[in-house]
C-alpha positions as CSV (number, residue, x, y, z in Angstrom):
1,X,0.0,0.0,0.0
2,X,2.8,2.4,0.9
3,X,4.6,1.6,-2.4
4,X,1.4,2.4,-4.4
5,X,1.1,5.7,-2.6
6,X,4.7,6.6,-3.5
7,X,4.2,5.7,-7.2
8,X,1.0,7.7,-7.4
9,X,2.6,10.7,-5.8
10,X,2.7,13.6,-8.4
11,X,6.3,14.5,-7.3
12,X,7.5,11.0,-8.0
13,X,5.8,10.9,-11.4
14,X,7.2,14.3,-12.4
15,X,10.7,13.4,-11.0
16,X,10.6,10.1,-13.0
17,X,9.5,11.8,-16.2
18,X,12.2,14.4,-15.7
19,X,14.9,11.7,-15.2
20,X,13.7,9.9,-18.3
21,X,13.8,13.1,-20.3
22,X,17.3,14.0,-19.2
23,X,18.7,10.5,-19.8
24,X,17.1,9.8,-23.2
25,X,15.4,12.8,-24.9
26,X,17.2,16.0,-24.0
27,X,19.5,17.6,-26.6
28,X,22.5,17.0,-24.3
29,X,21.3,13.7,-22.8
30,X,23.5,11.4,-20.7
31,X,24.0,8.9,-23.5
32,X,25.5,11.5,-25.8
33,X,27.5,12.9,-22.9
34,X,29.0,9.4,-22.2
35,X,29.9,9.1,-25.9
36,X,31.6,12.5,-25.9
37,X,33.5,11.6,-22.8
38,X,34.8,8.4,-24.5
39,X,35.9,10.6,-27.5
40,X,37.8,12.9,-25.2
41,X,39.6,10.0,-23.6
42,X,40.5,8.6,-27.0
43,X,41.8,12.1,-28.1
44,X,43.9,12.4,-25.0
45,X,45.6,9.1,-25.8
46,X,46.2,10.3,-29.4
47,X,47.6,13.6,-28.1
48,X,50.2,11.8,-26.0
49,X,51.1,9.6,-29.0
50,X,51.6,12.5,-31.3
51,X,53.5,14.5,-28.7
52,X,55.9,11.6,-28.5
53,X,56.2,11.4,-32.3
54,X,57.0,15.1,-32.4
55,X,59.8,14.6,-29.9
56,X,61.2,11.7,-31.9
57,X,61.0,13.6,-35.2
58,X,62.7,16.7,-33.7
59,X,65.5,14.5,-32.3
60,X,66.0,12.9,-35.7
61,X,66.0,16.3,-37.4
62,X,68.5,17.6,-34.9
63,X,70.8,14.5,-35.7
64,X,70.4,15.0,-39.4
65,X,71.2,18.7,-39.2
66,X,74.3,18.2,-37.0
67,X,76.0,15.4,-38.8
68,X,76.5,15.1,-42.5
69,X,77.2,11.4,-42.4
70,X,73.9,10.7,-40.7
71,X,72.1,12.9,-43.3
72,X,73.7,10.9,-46.1
73,X,72.8,7.6,-44.4
74,X,69.2,8.8,-44.0
75,X,69.0,9.8,-47.7
76,X,70.4,6.5,-48.8
77,X,68.0,4.5,-46.6
78,X,64.8,6.4,-47.1
79,X,65.2,7.8,-50.6
80,X,67.7,5.5,-52.2
81,X,70.1,8.3,-52.8
82,X,73.1,7.4,-54.9
83,X,76.2,9.2,-56.1
84,X,77.4,9.2,-59.7
85,X,78.7,5.8,-60.8
86,X,76.9,3.9,-58.0
87,X,74.3,1.2,-58.4
88,X,71.6,0.3,-55.9
89,X,70.3,-3.2,-55.4
90,X,67.2,-3.3,-53.3
91,X,66.6,-6.7,-51.5
92,X,63.3,-7.2,-49.8
């Protein structure tokens, strides 16, 4: 009997409808909010990855600019650079 009185209470009905509206039907509902939160977490992981890649790239650039031998080695490995009279054999 007590449970029936609570369910029939107008404040309970209005509160329940309000919660349903917020969870499912509102423009910024909780389901969309959860998805956006997951996207933010994913982007934070990607941000960390790209920051580490930037550090690696800057270090490699610094090495290439400071040492001519490393620049030549990089050009030969990445772009198959060759000097006059040389031949390149690519083995995969």
